[in-house]
Every structure is written in structure tokens, then in C-alpha cells.
Wavefront OBJ file of the C-alpha trace (Angstrom):
o trace
v -82.943 -74.527 -26.179
v -81.430 -76.380 -23.653
v -82.200 -79.952 -25.566
v -80.090 -78.444 -28.554
v -77.212 -77.162 -26.267
v -76.881 -80.925 -24.859
v -77.359 -82.118 -28.232
v -74.339 -79.759 -29.227
v -72.509 -80.745 -26.320
v -73.008 -84.486 -26.745
v -71.491 -84.208 -29.879
v -68.318 -82.369 -29.110
v -69.320 -79.202 -30.950
v -69.632 -77.019 -28.027
v -68.678 -77.102 -24.297
v -70.960 -75.773 -21.247
v -68.668 -73.470 -18.915
v -68.604 -74.530 -15.007
v -67.658 -72.430 -12.323
v -64.556 -73.880 -11.724
v -63.704 -73.616 -15.154
v -62.322 -69.916 -16.616
v -64.470 -68.421 -19.316
v -61.548 -67.967 -21.371
v -60.376 -71.245 -21.915
v -63.907 -72.608 -23.232
v -63.887 -73.365 -26.988
v -67.322 -71.706 -27.474
v -68.407 -70.663 -24.016
v -71.681 -70.568 -23.079
v -73.122 -69.000 -20.027
v -76.534 -70.115 -18.134
v -77.429 -66.418 -17.464
v -74.577 -64.814 -15.363
v -72.261 -62.453 -17.236
v -68.745 -64.185 -18.247
v -65.618 -62.565 -19.112
v -64.952 -61.303 -23.043
v -63.583 -64.418 -25.170
v -60.426 -63.655 -26.233
v -60.404 -64.079 -30.006
v -58.480 -67.152 -31.476
v -54.734 -66.328 -32.238
v -54.692 -65.935 -36.006
v -51.780 -67.439 -38.129
v -48.961 -64.935 -38.984
v -48.133 -65.239 -42.444
v -44.803 -63.463 -43.391
v -44.592 -60.171 -45.077
v -45.758 -60.428 -48.648
v -42.308 -60.340 -51.086
v -41.663 -60.627 -54.463
v -42.205 -64.294 -55.617
v -44.473 -66.966 -56.278
v -45.818 -69.034 -53.269
v -45.923 -66.307 -50.436
v -48.856 -66.329 -48.607
v -51.003 -62.904 -47.549
v -50.117 -61.334 -44.138
v -53.718 -61.336 -43.079
v -52.719 -59.584 -40.069
v -51.148 -56.504 -41.837
v -53.959 -56.724 -44.383
v -56.777 -56.475 -41.574
v -54.374 -53.842 -39.417
v -54.116 -51.349 -42.621
v -57.649 -51.905 -43.139
v -58.706 -50.711 -39.833
v -60.149 -53.994 -38.592
v -61.004 -53.729 -35.254
v -60.327 -56.842 -32.630
v -63.714 -58.905 -32.438
v -65.457 -61.053 -29.292
v -66.153 -63.440 -32.085
v -64.155 -63.218 -35.230
v -65.628 -64.279 -38.096
v -62.762 -67.364 -38.732
v -64.264 -68.650 -35.116
v -67.915 -68.944 -36.883
v -66.712 -70.689 -40.448
v -64.640 -73.185 -37.857
v -68.005 -73.916 -35.973
v -70.078 -74.260 -39.455
v -67.464 -76.373 -40.903
v -68.079 -78.350 -37.774
v -71.959 -78.188 -38.190
v -71.327 -79.111 -41.816
v -73.211 -82.612 -41.106
v -76.704 -80.932 -40.459
v -78.582 -79.482 -43.061
v -79.010 -75.634 -42.995
v -82.097 -75.015 -40.945
v -80.793 -77.088 -37.910
v -77.242 -75.839 -38.136
v -78.802 -71.953 -38.335
v -80.805 -72.926 -35.049
v -77.745 -74.721 -33.338
v -75.839 -71.538 -33.733
v -79.003 -69.099 -32.660
v -78.740 -71.083 -29.432
v -75.436 -70.984 -28.789
v -75.667 -66.964 -29.356
v -78.653 -66.718 -27.017
v -77.003 -68.917 -24.613
v -73.945 -67.031 -24.153
v -73.999 -63.121 -23.524
v -70.562 -62.554 -24.271
v -70.857 -62.280 -27.882
v -73.386 -61.783 -30.276
v -73.649 -63.253 -33.741
v -73.272 -59.537 -35.078
v -70.088 -60.060 -33.658
v -68.517 -61.969 -36.125
v -70.820 -60.882 -39.184
v -69.453 -57.003 -38.644
v -66.086 -59.097 -38.332
v -66.589 -60.362 -41.282
v -67.760 -57.352 -42.903
v -65.110 -55.268 -41.706
v -62.403 -57.768 -42.876
v -64.089 -58.428 -46.486
v -63.777 -54.378 -46.981
v -59.930 -54.539 -45.800
v -59.580 -57.625 -48.447
v -61.335 -55.534 -51.302
v -59.082 -52.620 -50.512
v -55.607 -54.601 -50.151
v -56.983 -56.156 -53.534
v -57.623 -52.861 -54.923
v -54.068 -51.710 -53.951
v -52.604 -54.845 -55.238
v -54.224 -54.076 -58.578
v -52.737 -50.293 -58.615
v -49.545 -51.754 -57.796
v -49.234 -54.008 -60.537
v -50.619 -51.326 -62.902
v -48.222 -48.832 -61.682
v -45.662 -51.662 -62.256
v -46.782 -53.000 -66.027
v -46.615 -48.903 -66.558
v -42.907 -48.514 -65.268
v -41.942 -51.773 -66.856
v -43.590 -50.556 -70.307
v -41.506 -47.552 -69.741
v -38.124 -49.372 -69.089
v -38.926 -51.630 -72.001
v -39.124 -48.662 -74.406
v -36.289 -46.732 -73.348
v -34.241 -49.982 -73.763
v -35.998 -50.707 -77.263
v -35.032 -46.982 -78.258
v -31.493 -47.329 -77.055
v -31.093 -50.578 -78.781
v -32.360 -48.627 -81.946
v -29.847 -45.747 -81.580
v -27.406 -48.132 -80.694
v -27.433 -50.453 -83.517
v -28.183 -47.822 -85.683
v -24.698 -45.777 -84.852
v -23.062 -49.321 -84.733
v -24.351 -49.851 -88.533
v -23.423 -46.381 -89.737
v -19.743 -47.133 -88.494
v -19.900 -50.438 -90.136
v -20.679 -48.613 -93.241
v -18.336 -45.807 -93.146
v -15.774 -48.606 -92.258
v -16.587 -50.385 -95.170
v -16.030 -47.678 -97.261
v -13.082 -47.361 -95.844
v -12.203 -50.552 -96.409
v -13.310 -50.244 -100.422
v -11.239 -46.758 -100.757
v -8.063 -48.403 -99.023
v -8.037 -51.770 -100.808
v -8.235 -49.925 -104.432
v -6.102 -47.279 -103.075
v -3.501 -50.268 -102.603
v -4.490 -52.117 -105.909
v -3.424 -48.823 -107.622
v -0.492 -48.231 -106.047
v 0.779 -51.983 -106.197
v -0.230 -51.783 -109.877
v 2.274 -48.963 -109.704
v 4.842 -50.498 -108.174
v 5.093 -53.352 -110.497
v 4.785 -50.999 -113.371
v 7.674 -49.035 -112.362
v 9.570 -52.498 -111.617
v 8.863 -54.070 -114.983
v 10.058 -51.012 -116.726
v 13.027 -50.968 -114.858
v 13.370 -54.765 -115.464
v 12.838 -54.329 -119.298
v 15.539 -50.964 -119.302
v 17.882 -53.055 -117.611
v 17.777 -55.911 -119.602
v 18.146 -53.762 -122.706
v 21.163 -51.931 -121.213
v 22.618 -55.331 -120.144
v 22.197 -56.345 -123.964
v 24.012 -53.525 -125.602
v 26.403 -53.610 -122.774
v 26.859 -57.702 -123.940
v 27.075 -56.664 -127.905
v 29.420 -53.730 -127.202
v 31.865 -55.933 -125.209
v 31.615 -58.762 -127.516
v 32.585 -56.067 -130.648
v 35.352 -54.813 -128.413
v 37.163 -58.181 -127.584
v 36.869 -58.989 -131.419
v 39.615 -56.514 -132.093
v 41.564 -58.437 -129.540
v 40.882 -61.553 -131.705
v 41.731 -60.155 -135.056
v 44.990 -57.739 -134.111
v 46.199 -59.167 -131.181
v 46.556 -58.389 -127.501
v 48.095 -55.164 -127.676
v 51.971 -54.696 -125.639
v 51.826 -52.165 -122.768
v 54.128 -49.323 -123.344
v 57.357 -49.086 -121.501
v 58.200 -45.984 -119.676
v 61.857 -44.514 -120.382
l 1 2 3 4 5 6 7 8 9 10 11 12 13 14 15 16 17 18 19 20 21 22 23 24 25 26 27 28 29 30 31 32 33 34 35 36 37 38 39 40 41 42 43 44 45 46 47 48 49 50 51 52 53 54 55 56 57 58 59 60 61 62 63 64 65 66 67 68 69 70 71 72 73 74 75 76 77 78 79 80 81 82 83 84 85 86 87 88 89 90 91 92 93 94 95 96 97 98 99 100 101 102 103 104 105 106 107 108 109 110 111 112 113 114 115 116 117 118 119 120 121 122 123 124 125 126 127 128 129 130 131 132 133 134 135 136 137 138 139 140 141 142 143 144 145 146 147 148 149 150 151 152 153 154 155 156 157 158 159 160 161 162 163 164 165 166 167 168 169 170 171 172 173 174 175 176 177 178 179 180 181 182 183 184 185 186 187 188 189 190 191 192 193 194 195 196 197 198 199 200 201 202 203 204 205 206 207 208 209 210 211 212 213 214 215 216 217 218 219 220 221 222 223 224 225 226
């Protein structure tokens, strides 16, 4: 076991604690036997609160808090980073290395990150279900609004088309009445023009006959008053 820990320390994957160094400052504290102070969990990068729009990261702190995930002595993310650092090893060696660190440090147990991972998995699943429920509710609300918009459009367009039909009928009636009135006025004017022309012609003929008397008998002498 000691040889495995020495190998990991030389590889820069772990660092043994010394009496002079605080336990909480070691990346992966390993106590040779004496009980050490609890390891501070690494800070989780805080994401902004999700808002509407693309590219918004998950607020993991809020998700885990809502899911009731308690702080862990050894968070699952730390174990994942450790496994990433040991990715060059084969599975058996990597597992042996992790178990060696677990056995050498009494401040945490492999059950800690496993329990943390299980709790966070449940919290993420619950959040995913909530997201799906929210989306379904939004889809339902949106469909209701779309149906209302379509119904309103059909009603308004129908009313407008009905009014257009009525207006077109009014236009047709007005055009017909205007045409009839125009024809009447034109007929009355034509009749007046014809009547005037006949009367003027008769007057002209009568005037000519009356004037012919003067030509035949001369202009009459005006009578004098005594």
C-alpha cells in the first residue's frame, strides 16, 4: 500500500500530509494514522440562474439545493477529477489507487463520493422532470393562446368580409340608383331641350310671318294724340 501511495505522490496525483501543513490545504489529504480535520469540499463553479434564452448554463448549486443534496466530505466531482488524472492507468490499477487513498485517509470514505453522486443524480433527474413538466405546461398554454388567436382571426376576418359584402351590395345599389337618376335627369334635360327647340322654331316662324306684313304694307304710322 505504501509503495502505491509513493508512486501516486511521485506522479503528482496525491500529496501526503505533513504535521506542519493544515489538512484542509492538501488536494487529497492522506493521514498516516492520526485523525485529521474534515476535508473542505471544493467550491463548485456557480452558474447564473437559468433564464429564457439559448446558451444559459445550469445552476447546479440551486438544483442540488432544491434536491436536498447535503454537503459531502468528498464530493463526487473531486473523485471524477481524480479519475481523470488517473486516466493513463488501466482500470484495475486506477481502482487500486483510489482504494489506497481511501484506506490511507480516515477523513473520507469511497462511500462519500458515491453517496454524493447518487444524491446529485436524483436531484438532476428531478430537475429534468421539472423541466419537462414546465415545457409541457408551456406547450399547452402556447397552444391555448394559438387557438385563441386563430379563433379571433377567424371571427374578425369573417366580420370584415361580411362588412365588405354588405358594403359591396351598398355600392352596387348606389351605382344602380345613381345610373337611374342620371338617366332620368338626362331624359328630362333632353325633353326640355327638344321642347325649347320646338317653341323657338315656332316663335321664329311666327316672327317671320309677322315681319312679312310690314314688308307688304309698310310700316304703320304711329297715331297722334289730339
